[in-house]
C-alpha positions in Angstrom: -99.2 -14.1 26.9 -103.1 -15.5 27.6 -104.5 -13.5 25.3 -102.1 -14.3 22.6 -102.9 -18.0 23.6 -106.9 -16.8 22.9 -106.4 -15.3 19.9 -103.9 -18.6 18.1 -106.3 -21.1 19.5 -109.4 -19.6 18.2 -107.6 -18.8 14.5 -105.9 -22.2 14.9 -108.9 -24.5 15.7 -111.9 -23.0 13.9 -111.9 -23.9 10.5 -114.1 -21.7 8.8 -114.0 -22.7 5.6 -114.7 -26.6 6.4 -118.0 -25.3 8.1 -118.8 -24.1 5.0 -119.7 -27.1 3.7 -122.9 -27.4 6.0 -124.2 -24.0 5.2 -123.9 -24.4 1.2 -123.0 -26.5 -1.4 -119.8 -26.4 -2.9 -120.4 -27.0 -6.1 -123.9 -26.8 -8.1 -124.4 -30.5 -8.9 -123.7 -31.3 -5.1 -125.7 -31.4 -1.5 -125.4 -29.2 1.6 -123.9 -32.1 4.2 -126.2 -32.7 6.6 -125.0 -32.6 10.3 -125.2 -35.5 12.4 -124.3 -36.7 15.7 -121.2 -38.3 14.2 -120.6 -35.1 12.3 -120.6 -32.9 15.4 -118.3 -34.8 17.3 -115.7 -35.0 14.6 -116.1 -31.4 14.4 -115.7 -30.8 18.0 -112.9 -33.2 18.2 -111.2 -31.6 14.9 -111.8 -28.0 16.8 -109.9 -28.8 20.0 -107.1 -30.9 18.8 -106.0 -27.8 16.5 -107.0 -25.5 18.9 -104.5 -27.0 21.2 -102.0 -27.8 18.7 -102.0 -23.6 17.6 -101.7 -23.1 21.5 -98.7 -25.7 21.8 -96.7 -24.3 18.7 -96.9 -20.6 19.7 -95.7 -21.5 23.5 -92.7 -23.3 21.9 -92.2 -20.5 19.6 -92.3 -18.1 22.7 -90.1 -20.2 24.7 -87.1 -20.5 21.9 -87.3 -16.6 21.5 -87.1 -16.6 25.3 -84.3 -18.8 25.5 -82.3 -17.0 22.7 -82.9 -13.8 24.6 -81.6 -15.7 27.9 -78.0 -16.9 26.2 -77.7 -13.3 24.7 -77.8 -11.8 27.7 -75.4 -14.1 29.1 -73.3 -13.4 26.4 -73.8 -10.0 26.6 -73.2 -10.4 30.4 -69.5 -12.6 30.2 -68.3 -9.4 27.9 -68.7 -6.8 30.6 
């Protein structure tokens, strides 16, 4: 479960395509964005928020499946 949280958190939080704006220009006529302290702060903040959101969604889905399994096992035990 911890490994799954790491994988989901990293894949959900890191936005590779958005970070490419600072490495190469999106179009020939535009310039590469400069990484200032404000942009670094904003990118780190977005990464943390999106990582926590992805982990929260993963835990919600796991909880729903566990709840469904618990209810189904209770129904099966009542039938026996």
